[in-house]
Phi, psi and omega in degrees: 000126180276126179257134184246183180301321180300334181281329182261347184303314179300323179293315182296313180299317174296323178296314180294321177293321176299318182290320177291326178286323173297318180295316179299321183296313183294314181294323176297320181291321183292316181294320180303316188285319183275350183282141176287162181297325178287353185259019179258151170300154180298140175242193182291148181302130178092354176266160182256099186301328179293320182288322179294319177289323174308310185296317179297320183285320181291317184287327185257000175061233183299321180292315177303319175301319179296312180302314180299316180300313180294321183267339185239302191294318186282309180285337182238082187292144182289134176283123180258150174100000000 
């Protein structure tokens, strides 16, 4: 049986998606660690926003990293310097 591009395309596509989600997860974790406490969006009174976002990113992996990017990194850029 001859294997063509159509046979390996799903595996390549899943690999690329998996690597992208892993990269998102790692970038979100690094940003989460380096971000100051005042640079998170406001949460419920008495809650710890870093802990809340840590749980989201760790439990949901790449999807959590994407959510973190959309809700924290993009609207609240980290202050450098």
